[in-house]
PyMOL Python script that loads the backbone (N, CA, C, O; Angstrom):
from pymol import cmd

cmd.read_pdbstr("""\
ATOM      1  N   MET A   1      15.368  -8.812  -2.240  1.00  0.00           N
ATOM      2  CA  MET A   1      13.927  -8.361  -1.816  1.00  0.00           C
ATOM      3  C   MET A   1      12.962  -9.426  -2.340  1.00  0.00           C
ATOM      4  O   MET A   1      13.075 -10.083  -3.374  1.00  0.00           O
ATOM      5  N   ASP A   2      11.934  -9.469  -1.367  1.00  0.00           N
ATOM      6  CA  ASP A   2      10.973 -10.479  -1.649  1.00  0.00           C
ATOM      7  C   ASP A   2      10.057  -9.989  -2.730  1.00  0.00           C
ATOM      8  O   ASP A   2       9.552  -8.869  -2.650  1.00  0.00           O
ATOM      9  N   GLN A   3       9.812 -10.841  -3.799  1.00  0.00           N
ATOM     10  CA  GLN A   3       9.013 -10.335  -5.013  1.00  0.00           C
ATOM     11  C   GLN A   3       7.478 -10.647  -4.858  1.00  0.00           C
ATOM     12  O   GLN A   3       6.664 -10.244  -5.689  1.00  0.00           O
ATOM     13  N   ARG A   4       7.133 -11.365  -3.783  1.00  0.00           N
ATOM     14  CA  ARG A   4       5.660 -11.635  -3.550  1.00  0.00           C
ATOM     15  C   ARG A   4       4.843 -10.315  -3.370  1.00  0.00           C
ATOM     16  O   ARG A   4       5.421  -9.284  -3.026  1.00  0.00           O
ATOM     17  N   LEU A   5       3.685 -10.344  -3.569  1.00  0.00           N
ATOM     18  CA  LEU A   5       2.754  -9.237  -3.543  1.00  0.00           C
ATOM     19  C   LEU A   5       1.609  -9.527  -2.481  1.00  0.00           C
ATOM     20  O   LEU A   5       1.100 -10.643  -2.373  1.00  0.00           O
ATOM     21  N   THR A   6       1.258  -8.482  -1.738  1.00  0.00           N
ATOM     22  CA  THR A   6       0.295  -8.699  -0.762  1.00  0.00           C
ATOM     23  C   THR A   6      -0.721  -7.439  -0.743  1.00  0.00           C
ATOM     24  O   THR A   6      -0.337  -6.271  -0.808  1.00  0.00           O
ATOM     25  N   SER A   7      -1.924  -7.798  -0.654  1.00  0.00           N
ATOM     26  CA  SER A   7      -2.925  -6.808  -0.844  1.00  0.00           C
ATOM     27  C   SER A   7      -3.067  -5.858   0.411  1.00  0.00           C
ATOM     28  O   SER A   7      -3.331  -6.401   1.484  1.00  0.00           O
ATOM     29  N   VAL A   8      -2.928  -4.610   0.374  1.00  0.00           N
ATOM     30  CA  VAL A   8      -3.091  -3.616   1.441  1.00  0.00           C
ATOM     31  C   VAL A   8      -4.124  -2.694   1.134  1.00  0.00           C
ATOM     32  O   VAL A   8      -4.177  -2.219   0.000  1.00  0.00           O
ATOM     33  N   LYS A   9      -5.094  -2.327   2.149  1.00  0.00           N
ATOM     34  CA  LYS A   9      -6.126  -1.354   1.967  1.00  0.00           C
ATOM     35  C   LYS A   9      -5.810  -0.182   2.736  1.00  0.00           C
ATOM     36  O   LYS A   9      -5.444  -0.316   3.904  1.00  0.00           O
ATOM     37  N   TYR A  10      -5.920   1.035   2.170  1.00  0.00           N
ATOM     38  CA  TYR A  10      -5.696   2.335   2.824  1.00  0.00           C
ATOM     39  C   TYR A  10      -7.028   2.623   3.533  1.00  0.00           C
ATOM     40  O   TYR A  10      -8.079   2.656   2.893  1.00  0.00           O
ATOM     41  N   ILE A  11      -6.981   2.823   4.802  1.00  0.00           N
ATOM     42  CA  ILE A  11      -8.191   3.136   5.800  1.00  0.00           C
ATOM     43  C   ILE A  11      -8.001   4.347   6.454  1.00  0.00           C
ATOM     44  O   ILE A  11      -8.838   4.680   7.293  1.00  0.00           O
ATOM     45  N   GLY A  12      -6.939   5.148   6.194  1.00  0.00           N
ATOM     46  CA  GLY A  12      -6.676   6.321   6.939  1.00  0.00           C
ATOM     47  C   GLY A  12      -7.798   7.523   6.766  1.00  0.00           C
ATOM     48  O   GLY A  12      -8.823   7.343   6.110  1.00  0.00           O
ATOM     49  N   LYS A  13      -7.543   8.550   7.312  1.00  0.00           N
ATOM     50  CA  LYS A  13      -8.560   9.731   7.418  1.00  0.00           C
ATOM     51  C   LYS A  13      -8.693  10.511   6.034  1.00  0.00           C
ATOM     52  O   LYS A  13      -9.769  11.003   5.692  1.00  0.00           O
ATOM     53  N   ARG A  14      -7.571  10.595   5.279  1.00  0.00           N
ATOM     54  CA  ARG A  14      -7.576  11.300   4.219  1.00  0.00           C
ATOM     55  C   ARG A  14      -8.294  10.761   3.007  1.00  0.00           C
ATOM     56  O   ARG A  14      -8.276   9.544   2.823  1.00  0.00           O
ATOM     57  N   PRO A  15      -8.925  11.554   2.163  1.00  0.00           N
ATOM     58  CA  PRO A  15      -9.619  10.973   1.051  1.00  0.00           C
ATOM     59  C   PRO A  15      -8.765  10.294   0.018  1.00  0.00           C
ATOM     60  O   PRO A  15      -9.134   9.321  -0.641  1.00  0.00           O
ATOM     61  N   GLU A  16      -7.566  10.897  -0.073  1.00  0.00           N
ATOM     62  CA  GLU A  16      -6.419  10.368  -0.903  1.00  0.00           C
ATOM     63  C   GLU A  16      -5.115  10.473  -0.139  1.00  0.00           C
ATOM     64  O   GLU A  16      -4.873  11.364   0.676  1.00  0.00           O
ATOM     65  N   TYR A  17      -4.246   9.429  -0.493  1.00  0.00           N
ATOM     66  CA  TYR A  17      -2.905   9.502   0.236  1.00  0.00           C
ATOM     67  C   TYR A  17      -1.880   8.941  -0.824  1.00  0.00           C
ATOM     68  O   TYR A  17      -2.147   8.064  -1.646  1.00  0.00           O
ATOM     69  N   ILE A  18      -0.678   9.574  -0.681  1.00  0.00           N
ATOM     70  CA  ILE A  18       0.443   9.005  -1.401  1.00  0.00           C
ATOM     71  C   ILE A  18       1.464   8.712  -0.440  1.00  0.00           C
ATOM     72  O   ILE A  18       1.914   9.571   0.319  1.00  0.00           O
ATOM     73  N   ASP A  19       1.897   7.331  -0.457  1.00  0.00           N
ATOM     74  CA  ASP A  19       2.824   6.908   0.662  1.00  0.00           C
ATOM     75  C   ASP A  19       4.113   7.597   0.534  1.00  0.00           C
ATOM     76  O   ASP A  19       4.697   7.613  -0.550  1.00  0.00           O
ATOM     77  N   GLY A  20       4.619   8.201   1.644  1.00  0.00           N
ATOM     78  CA  GLY A  20       6.039   8.807   1.666  1.00  0.00           C
ATOM     79  C   GLY A  20       6.711   8.123   2.767  1.00  0.00           C
ATOM     80  O   GLY A  20       7.940   8.186   2.774  1.00  0.00           O
ATOM     81  N   ALA A  21       6.067   7.421   3.785  1.00  0.00           N
ATOM     82  CA  ALA A  21       6.747   6.856   4.803  1.00  0.00           C
ATOM     83  C   ALA A  21       7.647   5.769   4.533  1.00  0.00           C
ATOM     84  O   ALA A  21       8.621   5.514   5.241  1.00  0.00           O
ATOM     85  N   TYR A  22       7.288   5.079   3.419  1.00  0.00           N
ATOM     86  CA  TYR A  22       8.139   3.864   2.892  1.00  0.00           C
ATOM     87  C   TYR A  22       8.649   4.103   1.587  1.00  0.00           C
ATOM     88  O   TYR A  22       9.125   3.201   0.899  1.00  0.00           O
ATOM     89  N   GLY A  23       8.555   5.446   1.173  1.00  0.00           N
ATOM     90  CA  GLY A  23       9.293   5.678  -0.002  1.00  0.00           C
ATOM     91  C   GLY A  23       8.654   5.016  -1.374  1.00  0.00           C
ATOM     92  O   GLY A  23       9.305   5.061  -2.418  1.00  0.00           O
ATOM     93  N   THR A  24       7.417   4.434  -1.326  1.00  0.00           N
ATOM     94  CA  THR A  24       6.935   3.735  -2.497  1.00  0.00           C
ATOM     95  C   THR A  24       6.245   4.839  -3.584  1.00  0.00           C
ATOM     96  O   THR A  24       6.258   4.684  -4.805  1.00  0.00           O
ATOM     97  N   ARG A  25       5.680   5.909  -2.919  1.00  0.00           N
ATOM     98  CA  ARG A  25       4.919   6.936  -3.621  1.00  0.00           C
ATOM     99  C   ARG A  25       3.647   6.179  -4.185  1.00  0.00           C
ATOM    100  O   ARG A  25       3.120   6.633  -5.200  1.00  0.00           O
ATOM    101  N   ILE A  26       3.170   5.143  -3.631  1.00  0.00           N
ATOM    102  CA  ILE A  26       1.920   4.466  -4.119  1.00  0.00           C
ATOM    103  C   ILE A  26       0.682   5.449  -3.731  1.00  0.00           C
ATOM    104  O   ILE A  26       0.565   5.912  -2.596  1.00  0.00           O
ATOM    105  N   HIS A  27      -0.212   5.716  -4.769  1.00  0.00           N
ATOM    106  CA  HIS A  27      -1.228   6.631  -4.564  1.00  0.00           C
ATOM    107  C   HIS A  27      -2.429   5.682  -4.145  1.00  0.00           C
ATOM    108  O   HIS A  27      -2.737   4.702  -4.823  1.00  0.00           O
ATOM    109  N   PHE A  28      -3.087   6.046  -2.971  1.00  0.00           N
ATOM    110  CA  PHE A  28      -4.294   5.246  -2.469  1.00  0.00           C
ATOM    111  C   PHE A  28      -5.429   6.365  -2.375  1.00  0.00           C
ATOM    112  O   PHE A  28      -5.214   7.520  -2.005  1.00  0.00           O
ATOM    113  N   VAL A  29      -6.662   5.857  -2.763  1.00  0.00           N
ATOM    114  CA  VAL A  29      -7.889   6.527  -2.477  1.00  0.00           C
ATOM    115  C   VAL A  29      -8.491   5.691  -1.215  1.00  0.00           C
ATOM    116  O   VAL A  29      -8.414   4.467  -1.105  1.00  0.00           O
ATOM    117  N   GLN A  30      -9.086   6.549  -0.311  1.00  0.00           N
ATOM    118  CA  GLN A  30      -9.514   5.874   0.875  1.00  0.00           C
ATOM    119  C   GLN A  30     -10.533   4.685   0.663  1.00  0.00           C
ATOM    120  O   GLN A  30     -11.599   4.832   0.065  1.00  0.00           O
ATOM    121  N   GLY A  31     -10.119   3.535   1.193  1.00  0.00           N
ATOM    122  CA  GLY A  31     -10.891   2.374   1.086  1.00  0.00           C
ATOM    123  C   GLY A  31     -10.435   1.461  -0.076  1.00  0.00           C
ATOM    124  O   GLY A  31     -10.992   0.383  -0.285  1.00  0.00           O
ATOM    125  N   GLU A  32      -9.386   1.929  -0.844  1.00  0.00           N
ATOM    126  CA  GLU A  32      -8.913   1.240  -1.954  1.00  0.00           C
ATOM    127  C   GLU A  32      -7.761   0.190  -1.560  1.00  0.00           C
ATOM    128  O   GLU A  32      -6.955   0.458  -0.668  1.00  0.00           O
ATOM    129  N   SER A  33      -7.731  -0.899  -2.203  1.00  0.00           N
ATOM    130  CA  SER A  33      -6.697  -1.875  -1.914  1.00  0.00           C
ATOM    131  C   SER A  33      -5.765  -1.769  -3.062  1.00  0.00           C
ATOM    132  O   SER A  33      -6.134  -1.294  -4.136  1.00  0.00           O
ATOM    133  N   ARG A  34      -4.547  -2.210  -2.849  1.00  0.00           N
ATOM    134  CA  ARG A  34      -3.485  -2.396  -3.837  1.00  0.00           C
ATOM    135  C   ARG A  34      -2.616  -3.437  -3.412  1.00  0.00           C
ATOM    136  O   ARG A  34      -2.413  -3.711  -2.229  1.00  0.00           O
ATOM    137  N   MET A  35      -2.053  -4.074  -4.484  1.00  0.00           N
ATOM    138  CA  MET A  35      -1.055  -5.188  -4.257  1.00  0.00           C
ATOM    139  C   MET A  35       0.238  -4.493  -4.192  1.00  0.00           C
ATOM    140  O   MET A  35       0.583  -3.714  -5.080  1.00  0.00           O
ATOM    141  N   VAL A  36       0.965  -4.756  -3.160  1.00  0.00           N
ATOM    142  CA  VAL A  36       2.289  -4.078  -3.025  1.00  0.00           C
ATOM    143  C   VAL A  36       3.170  -5.222  -2.608  1.00  0.00           C
ATOM    144  O   VAL A  36       2.728  -6.299  -2.209  1.00  0.00           O
ATOM    145  N   PRO A  37       4.580  -4.890  -2.737  1.00  0.00           N
ATOM    146  CA  PRO A  37       5.631  -5.898  -2.436  1.00  0.00           C
ATOM    147  C   PRO A  37       5.385  -6.344  -0.868  1.00  0.00           C
ATOM    148  O   PRO A  37       5.069  -5.570   0.035  1.00  0.00           O
ATOM    149  N   PHE A  38       5.593  -7.716  -0.748  1.00  0.00           N
ATOM    150  CA  PHE A  38       5.341  -8.293   0.652  1.00  0.00           C
ATOM    151  C   PHE A  38       6.118  -7.551   1.720  1.00  0.00           C
ATOM    152  O   PHE A  38       5.535  -7.285   2.771  1.00  0.00           O
ATOM    153  N   ASP A  39       7.372  -7.196   1.549  1.00  0.00           N
ATOM    154  CA  ASP A  39       8.143  -6.569   2.531  1.00  0.00           C
ATOM    155  C   ASP A  39       7.540  -5.286   3.083  1.00  0.00           C
ATOM    156  O   ASP A  39       7.380  -5.014   4.273  1.00  0.00           O
ATOM    157  N   THR A  40       7.224  -4.524   2.001  1.00  0.00           N
ATOM    158  CA  THR A  40       6.631  -3.271   2.293  1.00  0.00           C
ATOM    159  C   THR A  40       5.095  -3.265   2.934  1.00  0.00           C
ATOM    160  O   THR A  40       4.732  -2.506   3.833  1.00  0.00           O
ATOM    161  N   ALA A  41       4.349  -4.175   2.345  1.00  0.00           N
ATOM    162  CA  ALA A  41       3.071  -4.535   2.994  1.00  0.00           C
ATOM    163  C   ALA A  41       3.257  -4.875   4.443  1.00  0.00           C
ATOM    164  O   ALA A  41       2.480  -4.419   5.281  1.00  0.00           O
ATOM    165  N   ARG A  42       4.259  -5.661   4.772  1.00  0.00           N
ATOM    166  CA  ARG A  42       4.373  -6.180   6.208  1.00  0.00           C
ATOM    167  C   ARG A  42       4.555  -4.968   7.141  1.00  0.00           C
ATOM    168  O   ARG A  42       4.064  -4.954   8.269  1.00  0.00           O
ATOM    169  N   LEU A  43       5.363  -3.831   6.572  1.00  0.00           N
ATOM    170  CA  LEU A  43       5.615  -2.654   7.300  1.00  0.00           C
ATOM    171  C   LEU A  43       4.363  -1.942   7.549  1.00  0.00           C
ATOM    172  O   LEU A  43       3.971  -1.647   8.678  1.00  0.00           O
ATOM    173  N   MET A  44       3.686  -1.649   6.349  1.00  0.00           N
ATOM    174  CA  MET A  44       2.474  -0.843   6.326  1.00  0.00           C
ATOM    175  C   MET A  44       1.384  -1.414   7.325  1.00  0.00           C
ATOM    176  O   MET A  44       0.735  -0.652   8.042  1.00  0.00           O
ATOM    177  N   LEU A  45       1.227  -2.680   7.339  1.00  0.00           N
ATOM    178  CA  LEU A  45       0.195  -3.286   8.124  1.00  0.00           C
ATOM    179  C   LEU A  45       0.445  -3.178   9.615  1.00  0.00           C
ATOM    180  O   LEU A  45      -0.442  -3.461  10.421  1.00  0.00           O
ATOM    181  N   ARG A  46       1.688  -2.755   9.997  1.00  0.00           N
ATOM    182  CA  ARG A  46       1.909  -2.375  11.454  1.00  0.00           C
ATOM    183  C   ARG A  46       1.037  -1.259  11.804  1.00  0.00           C
ATOM    184  O   ARG A  46       0.590  -1.160  12.947  1.00  0.00           O
ATOM    185  N   HIS A  47       0.763  -0.401  10.874  1.00  0.00           N
ATOM    186  CA  HIS A  47      -0.143   0.954  11.230  1.00  0.00           C
ATOM    187  C   HIS A  47      -1.530   0.640  11.043  1.00  0.00           C
ATOM    188  O   HIS A  47      -2.121   1.007  10.028  1.00  0.00           O
ATOM    189  N   VAL A  48      -2.168  -0.108  12.085  1.00  0.00           N
ATOM    190  CA  VAL A  48      -3.621  -0.518  11.883  1.00  0.00           C
ATOM    191  C   VAL A  48      -4.585   0.645  11.752  1.00  0.00           C
ATOM    192  O   VAL A  48      -5.717   0.369  11.356  1.00  0.00           O
ATOM    193  N   ASP A  49      -4.287   1.933  12.034  1.00  0.00           N
ATOM    194  CA  ASP A  49      -5.120   3.038  11.852  1.00  0.00           C
ATOM    195  C   ASP A  49      -4.955   3.619  10.531  1.00  0.00           C
ATOM    196  O   ASP A  49      -5.649   4.556  10.134  1.00  0.00           O
ATOM    197  N   VAL A  50      -3.980   3.031   9.806  1.00  0.00           N
ATOM    198  CA  VAL A  50      -3.964   3.665   8.334  1.00  0.00           C
ATOM    199  C   VAL A  50      -4.147   2.521   7.239  1.00  0.00           C
ATOM    200  O   VAL A  50      -4.737   2.720   6.177  1.00  0.00           O
ATOM    201  N   TYR A  51      -3.633   1.413   7.572  1.00  0.00           N
ATOM    202  CA  TYR A  51      -3.837   0.117   6.545  1.00  0.00           C
ATOM    203  C   TYR A  51      -4.466  -0.967   7.158  1.00  0.00           C
ATOM    204  O   TYR A  51      -4.461  -1.127   8.379  1.00  0.00           O
ATOM    205  N   ALA A  52      -5.044  -1.768   6.313  1.00  0.00           N
ATOM    206  CA  ALA A  52      -5.586  -3.023   6.749  1.00  0.00           C
ATOM    207  C   ALA A  52      -5.327  -4.026   5.624  1.00  0.00           C
ATOM    208  O   ALA A  52      -4.967  -3.674   4.501  1.00  0.00           O
ATOM    209  N   PRO A  53      -5.542  -5.374   6.011  1.00  0.00           N
ATOM    210  CA  PRO A  53      -5.324  -6.305   4.785  1.00  0.00           C
ATOM    211  C   PRO A  53      -6.449  -5.984   3.585  1.00  0.00           C
ATOM    212  O   PRO A  53      -7.603  -5.640   3.844  1.00  0.00           O
ATOM    213  N   GLY A  54      -5.977  -6.135   2.366  1.00  0.00           N
ATOM    214  CA  GLY A  54      -6.962  -5.703   1.300  1.00  0.00           C
ATOM    215  C   GLY A  54      -7.627  -6.899   0.531  1.00  0.00           C
ATOM    216  O   GLY A  54      -7.485  -8.074   0.869  1.00  0.00           O
ATOM    217  N   GLU A  55      -8.267  -6.529  -0.395  1.00  0.00           N
ATOM    218  CA  GLU A  55      -8.951  -7.493  -1.141  1.00  0.00           C
ATOM    219  C   GLU A  55      -7.933  -8.284  -2.183  1.00  0.00           C
ATOM    220  O   GLU A  55      -7.055  -7.651  -2.770  1.00  0.00           O
ATOM    221  N   GLU A  56      -8.087  -9.550  -2.352  1.00  0.00           N
ATOM    222  CA  GLU A  56      -6.991 -10.249  -3.214  1.00  0.00           C
ATOM    223  C   GLU A  56      -7.055  -9.854  -4.644  1.00  0.00           C
ATOM    224  O   GLU A  56      -6.104 -10.062  -5.397  1.00  0.00           O
ATOM    225  N   ASP A  57      -8.187  -9.272  -5.044  1.00  0.00           N
ATOM    226  CA  ASP A  57      -8.264  -8.917  -6.580  1.00  0.00           C
ATOM    227  C   ASP A  57      -7.805  -7.551  -6.846  1.00  0.00           C
ATOM    228  O   ASP A  57      -8.059  -6.984  -7.908  1.00  0.00           O
ATOM    229  N   ALA A  58      -7.103  -6.992  -5.854  1.00  0.00           N
ATOM    230  CA  ALA A  58      -6.712  -5.532  -6.040  1.00  0.00           C
ATOM    231  C   ALA A  58      -5.681  -5.378  -7.121  1.00  0.00           C
ATOM    232  O   ALA A  58      -4.909  -6.291  -7.414  1.00  0.00           O
ATOM    233  N   PRO A  59      -5.685  -4.239  -7.690  1.00  0.00           N
ATOM    234  CA  PRO A  59      -4.671  -3.854  -8.827  1.00  0.00           C
ATOM    235  C   PRO A  59      -3.188  -3.927  -8.161  1.00  0.00           C
ATOM    236  O   PRO A  59      -2.966  -3.754  -6.963  1.00  0.00           O
ATOM    237  N   VAL A  60      -2.263  -4.202  -9.108  1.00  0.00           N
ATOM    238  CA  VAL A  60      -0.865  -4.146  -8.692  1.00  0.00           C
ATOM    239  C   VAL A  60      -0.538  -2.648  -8.513  1.00  0.00           C
ATOM    240  O   VAL A  60      -0.988  -1.905  -9.385  1.00  0.00           O
ATOM    241  N   ALA A  61       0.066  -2.180  -7.670  1.00  0.00           N
ATOM    242  CA  ALA A  61       0.456  -0.903  -7.423  1.00  0.00           C
ATOM    243  C   ALA A  61       1.806  -0.579  -8.160  1.00  0.00           C
ATOM    244  O   ALA A  61       2.796  -1.281  -7.955  1.00  0.00           O
ATOM    245  N   SER A  62       1.835   0.456  -8.992  1.00  0.00           N
ATOM    246  CA  SER A  62       3.082   0.668  -9.598  1.00  0.00           C
ATOM    247  C   SER A  62       3.899   1.684  -8.799  1.00  0.00           C
ATOM    248  O   SER A  62       3.475   2.787  -8.454  1.00  0.00           O
ATOM    249  N   ILE A  63       5.119   1.196  -8.540  1.00  0.00           N
ATOM    250  CA  ILE A  63       5.987   2.055  -7.815  1.00  0.00           C
ATOM    251  C   ILE A  63       6.920   2.860  -8.639  1.00  0.00           C
ATOM    252  O   ILE A  63       7.782   2.294  -9.312  1.00  0.00           O
ATOM    253  N   PRO A  64       6.799   4.129  -8.624  1.00  0.00           N
ATOM    254  CA  PRO A  64       7.624   5.006  -9.464  1.00  0.00           C
ATOM    255  C   PRO A  64       9.075   4.792  -9.224  1.00  0.00           C
ATOM    256  O   PRO A  64       9.496   4.667  -8.074  1.00  0.00           O
ATOM    257  N   ALA A  65       9.869   4.742 -10.278  1.00  0.00           N
ATOM    258  CA  ALA A  65      11.203   4.710 -10.247  1.00  0.00           C
ATOM    259  C   ALA A  65      11.945   5.952  -9.726  1.00  0.00           C
ATOM    260  O   ALA A  65      11.551   7.082 -10.014  1.00  0.00           O
ATOM    261  N   GLU A  66      13.019   5.731  -8.960  1.00  0.00           N
ATOM    262  CA  GLU A  66      13.787   6.830  -8.361  1.00  0.00           C
ATOM    263  C   GLU A  66      14.417   7.638  -9.465  1.00  0.00           C
ATOM    264  O   GLU A  66      14.935   7.070 -10.427  1.00  0.00           O
ATOM    265  N   LYS A  67      14.383   9.037  -9.345  1.00  0.00           N
ATOM    266  CA  LYS A  67      15.070   9.752 -10.383  1.00  0.00           C
ATOM    267  C   LYS A  67      16.485  10.155  -9.978  1.00  0.00           C
ATOM    268  O   LYS A  67      17.200  10.776 -10.765  1.00  0.00           O
TER     269      LYS A  67
END
""", "prot")
cmd.dss("prot")
cmd.show_as("cartoon", "prot")
cmd.util.cbc("prot")
cmd.orient("prot")
């Protein structure tokens, strides 16, 4: 897996969103940018109505470990 990080901004309609589509469980607040793994960001950014390129100074998203 690629270890680079890319900034992704959540622009969807919900005030808050927890990613379930890609299994990351990253919590976003509308308009918030998070640094996510490059491979996942590439998939997220295909959904232009939900995600957009984010700010480079965004915090790194913590991805909860699977139980």
